[in-house]
N, C-alpha and C positions, 0 to 999 in steps of 0.2 A: 446645794444640799436641800433647799426648800423644794426644788423640783422633784428630787428623789423621795422626799417625805410624802409629797402629794401622790406620787406614783404608787408608793407602798400602800397608801390608804385607799387607792382607787380600785374599785371593784372591776371597772372596765379594763384596767391595765392587766390584772391578774387573769381574767377570763381570756383576754386577747393573747396573753402569754401562753396559756394552755393550748389555744388554737394553733398558735405558731409552732409550738413544740410538737404537736400532733402532726402538723404539716411536714416538719423536718423529719420526723420518724418515717412518714409515708414516702418521702422522697429519698431517704438515705440509701436504700438498695440501688437506686439508679446510678449512684456514683461508682458502683462496682460491677456494672454490667460489662460484658465483653463488647468488642467492636462488632456489631451485628446489623445495625440499622443502616440501610443503603443510603438514605439521604444524608445522614451524618457522615458517612464515608466520603461523599462528595464534598461536603463542607470542610472536612478535615484536610482533604487533599488540596483543595483550593486555598485554604488558610495557610497551609505549609508552603504552597507555591508563592503566595503573596509575600510571605516572610523571606523567601529566597529571591525576591525581586521581580516576580511576574506581575504584569498589569492585568487586573481583572477584566474579563470579557475578551480582551485582545489575545492574551497569552494563556489564560485558563478560564473555562467557561461554565456557567450555569445560568438558569433563567429567573433569577431573583434580583432585587435591588442590592446595593453593595454592603449595607451595614452588618448583615448576618455573617458574611465572609470576613469582614473586618474584625468581628468578635473572635471568630475562629483563628484569624491571623494573629491577634494579640496573644492568644494562648498557644500559638504554634500548632493548632489542630489537636491539642491534648484533650482527650475526651473527659478525663476526670476534672480538669480545671474548667472546661467549658460548661460541664453539667453542674459544677459547684457554683459557677456564676449564674446559671439558670435557677438554681436553688435559692440563691440570695435574691435574685430578681423576684422569684415567687414569694419569698417572705415579705419583701417590700410591697409587692402588689397586694398581698393580703392585708397589710396595714392600711394602705391607701383605700382599698375596697371597704374596709371597716369604717374609715372616716367618711367616705362617700355615703355608705348606707346609713350611718348615723345622722348625716345631714338630710338625707331624703326622708328618713323615718324619725324625725326629731321628737315626735310625741310618744315614742315607744322605746323602752330600754331593751326589750327582749328581741325584737325583730332584727336589729343590726347584728346581734350575736348569732341568730338563726341563719341569716343570709350569709354571714361571713364564714360560719362553720361549714355550710354547704359548699360555698365557693372554695375554701381551702382544701376540703376533702377531695372534691372533684379535681382540683388542680394538682393535688398531691398524688392521687392514685394513677396508675397507668391506664385506667379505664378509657380516658380520651387522650392518652399519650402525653400527659403532662410531664412524664419522666424523660421524654426525648427533648434534646436542645434544638428545637425547631424555631423558625422565625416568630411563630405565634407566641412562644414563651417570652421572648424578649420585647416584643412590641406591646405586650399587655400593660406593662408598667407605665409607659408614657401615655397610653390611651386612658388609663384609669386616673392618672393625675390630671389629664386634660378634662375628663368628665367632671372631676371634683371642681376644677376651675370654672367650667362652663355653668354648672348649676349654681356655684357661688356667685357668678356674674348675674344670674337671673334674680338673685336675692338682693344683691348690692352691686349694681353696675360699676365696673372698674376696667378701664381700657387695658390695663396690664394683664388682666385675666385672659383676655382674648389674644394678646400678643404671645404670652407663654403657652397658651393652649395651642395656638397655631404652630409654634416651634415644635412642641412635643408631638403633635399629630404628624408633622412632617418627618420627624425621626422615626415614628412608627411606620409611615409610608415607605421610608428608605430601608426598613426591614422587609416589608411586604406591601405591595401596592393596594391590597384590599383594605388597608387602613383608611382609604379614601371614603369608605362607607361610614366609618365612625365620624369622619370629618363632615360628611353630608348630613348625618343625623344631628350632630351638635350645631351645625350652621343653621339648619332648619329650626331647631329648638330656640336658638337665639332670635331668629326672625319672628317666631311665634310670640316670644316674650316682648319684643320691641315694637311689633306692628300695632299701629293705632288705626289708621285709615289709609285709603288709597292716595290721598293728597300728600301724605307724609312718607310715601313709599321710598322716594329717593333718599330721604334722611335716614330711614331704617336700613336701607342697603349700605349706605355710607358708614353706618355704625358697625356693620359686620366686616368691613374692609380690612381692619387690622388682623382679624382671624385668617382671612383668605391670603393676605399679603405675606404674613409670616409663615404660613403653611407653604407657600410657593417658594420662598427665598432659599431655603436649604436645598430644595430639589433643583432649582436653577443653578445654584453654586456647584452641585455635584455634576450636573450636565456640562457646565463650563469646564470643570476639571477634566472630564473625559474628552471634551472637544479639543482642548489644548494638548492632550496626549495622543491626538489622532486616533481616538478609540470611541468617539461618540456613536458612530453607526453600530458598533458591537454592543455598546451600552443600551442604546435605544431598542435594538433588535431583541436583546435578552430580556429587558425589563418590560417592554410594552408589546412589541410585535408578536412575540411568541405566545403571549397571553390570549390573543385573538383566536388562534387555532385551538389552543388548549381548552378555552371556554366553549368554543363552538361545537366541539366533538360531543360533549355531554348534553348540550342544550338543543340538539336537533329535535324538532317537533313540528311536523307539517312543512315548515320552512326552516332554512338555516337560522339558528338562534331563536327559534319559535318559542321554546320553553322559557328562555331568558326574558323575552318580551312579555310573556304572560305574567311572570313573577314581577316584572317591573311595573306592569299595569296595576296589579294588586297592591304593590307597595305605594304607588302614587295615590290610589284610592284611600288607603289608610292615612297617608300623610294629609290629604285634603280633609278627611273626616276629623282628624285631630286638630287641624287648624281651625275648622269651623266650630269645633266644640271646646276650644281653648278657654273660654270664659266660664264654662260649666264644669270643667274637670280640674282637679287639683294639679298644680304645676309639677309636683314630683311624679305624679302618675303619667302625665304627658311625656315627661323626660324619659321615664323608664319604657313606656310603650313605644315611643318613637325610636329609641336606641335598640330595643328588642327587635322591632320590625326590620331595621337596617342590618342588624347583626344576623338575623335569620337569613335575610337575603344574601348577606356576605357568605355565610356558611354554605349556602346552596348555590352560590354564584357559578362555580365551575361544574356543578352537578356531578361531582365525583364523590365516592364513598369514603375518602380518606379520613381516618379517625381524628387526626389533629386539627382538622378544619373546625371541629366543635369548640375548640378553645376560644375562637373569636366570639362565640355565642355565650360562653360561660358567664362573664360579668353581668350582662343585662338580664340573662335568664335567672341568675341567682337573685338579682334585685327584684325581678318580677315575682319570684317566690314570696318575697316579703309582702307584696300587695294582696296575696291570698289571705293573709292574716290581718291586714291593715285597712284595705280600701273598702268603700261602700259597695263596690261592684264585685263582691266576693264570688258569687255564683258564676259570673261571666269570666272572672279571672281563673277560677278552677277549670272551667271549660277550655279556655285558651291554653292553660298549662298542660292539660291532657292532650290537646291537639298538637302542641309543639313536641311533646314527648313521642307521640305517634310518628310525627314527621322525622324526628331524629332517628328513631329505631328503624323506620322504613328506609331511610336514605344513607345511613352511615354504618360502618363496621366497627362496633365497639370492641374493645379489647376483652376477650372472653376468659382470659386466664388470670384475672386479677388476684384471686385468692391463692392460686398456685404460684403466682409470681413471688409472693412473700414466703411461702413454704419453700420454694426453690432457694431463695436467698438464705433463709435460716439454716436449711440443711447444709448448704455449702459453707456457711460461716462456722458451723460446729463440726466440720469435717465428716459429715454423713453423706456427702455427695462429691464425686470426683470432678475434676475440672472439665473434662469432656462432656459429661452429662449436664453439668451446670451451663456450659455454653450452648449445648444442643437444645436446651429448654427455650431459648430465645428464637433460634432458627436452626433447623437441622443441618444447614450448610455452614454454620459458624465454625464448628471444629475443623472442617475442611479448609476454611480460610486461614485458620491458624496453622494448619499443617503446611499449607502452601507458603505462608510467610516464614515458617521455620526452615523450610527447604531453601528458599531464596536467601535468607539471612546466613545460612551455613555455606552456600555455594558461591554466591555472587560477591564480587569485589565492591568496595564502596562506590567506585565510579561507574559500575555497570548499571545500565538502565533496563527497565522492564516494560512490557506492554500487556495489559489485561483485556482480553476479549470477553467481557462479562459485565455484570451490574453490581460488582462487589468492590467498589473503589476503596473500601476500608483496608484492603490488602496493600494498597500503596502506603497508607499510614503505618501499617504493621511492619512494613519492610523499609520504611524511611526512604521511599523512592517516589518519583513523580512520573506521570505519563509522558510520552514523547511529544504529545501535542496538546491542544486546548481541551480535548474531551476526556472525561474520566470514566465514563460508563458507556455501555453498548447502546442504550436507547438514544443517547445523544449522537453517537457515531452513525447510527443507521436511520436517523430522522429523515434524511433525503440523500439524493445522489451527490450533492455538493459536500456534505459532511463525510460521506464515505470516501470521496476522492481526497478531501483534505487529510483524512486519517491515513490514507495510502501514502501521500506525500510525506507526512510526518514520520511514518515508519521507514520509508526509503532513506530519509535523511538521517534519522537517529540510529537505525540498525540496532535495536535493543538486544542486549545479551540474552534475554529470556522473553519468550512470548507465552503467556498463560491463557489457555482457552478453557474458560469455565462454562461457557454456554454452548451446548451441543445442538440446540435447536436452530440457531442462526449460525450457519457454517461460516468460518473465517474466509472472506473473499480475497485474501491477499496471498502473495507468493511465499511459500515456506521452503523453497529449494535450498536456502542457506542454513536451514535449521533441521535439527533431528529431535525426535521425541526423546525426552530425558527421563521422565517419570510420570506415572498416572496416579493421581490421588483422588479416590472416589471417581466421579465423572469428569474430573479436570485433567487435562494433559498439559504438561509444561515442556515447551520446546526450547532447546539451547542452540545458540548460534554456533555453527560448525567452525567457521574461520573468523578470527578476530583481527 
């Protein structure tokens, strides 16, 4: 009761409650979106396959660490429940962010509210795809808790802070490996705080070992799991090997990975500058700048324009906004803030229909917009996907399998079917000659009742002599097996 009384009298509590309620309202429409986002379709299909006994990577495949698929498996790929979980994680992330901001800007009552408001609005809006249940949404909470623990350690060294921080960062890594950059920035910050002189270097590094050890432990445990299930090669290939080619494509500059090397050199120079200036600059400013630099490197790591990559930059960028009002280097901070905004706008595709997104939802909610128009707002192919699913659900038997030659894995979820092999989408099947041949073998073995060709640019390279065209829906052709 005393706790409740204190909360009722706390101005911080009521302002934070308003921020959280606003975040909830901004995210609410995301719970009622149709199945339209391609990556979510993959996660849904894989999550459903895992629930039905498939082993990740060996039996059903995508190129991320396992925890995101585990989340989708827990909810059996149900989009409403997964996005509800993402909303809850977003609320918890906002609370932790506020506590972190309050600790970093302890001399100001206003700045934590400003930074938290900015953070929650940007996370709530679809502007940087906070509405989509991607890995970035789920990894944000453990990273923020870790940040709070790491900065708390700098104020009052406690070994348990490093242990729990390492575990949390490892969980984030198992959602998406780019969390390693948060790990790197936090480790460097701890090193900056502990370092005294070169003679005590070994002691300083020893003090950081708990962070590194507990970060490594869950990753090793997951690796051992797949090793004992005879799937380590698939796990390693999907989680690590595939990333090399993916990153290399966008970073080609003069030499392979040339642009990545250039970014790494700039990051190293900044880290050295902060290290040498650590006694002249406030501790909170060093923490924010170091995290911001690594987060920006993280967002630009693959040099791809995908909107949701900006979510990894959001926490540190929101905190940096606070330094514009608090730090003695205000002019420099404003300049840096503008430069980062320019980089973001130049390199990423922001969601341009944010205002219409809410208008679309409200119009549908009050019956001023029909279902097809509501679906088409998100993607013009979405109504077609639902028509395909409706046809399959009407014609196919429960035991009939289907195969989709396209990049709309969400149709598998809409029909409660699974693909005949590991791959759920066209760009995985066509990535090389081996994946094409593997898909051919899977088709010959499964002989699905229906083959759905939604991609007319990449012609289906497989024999359709046992199939006959059954129906055309927009540019999609559904083939039915002639003899069962």
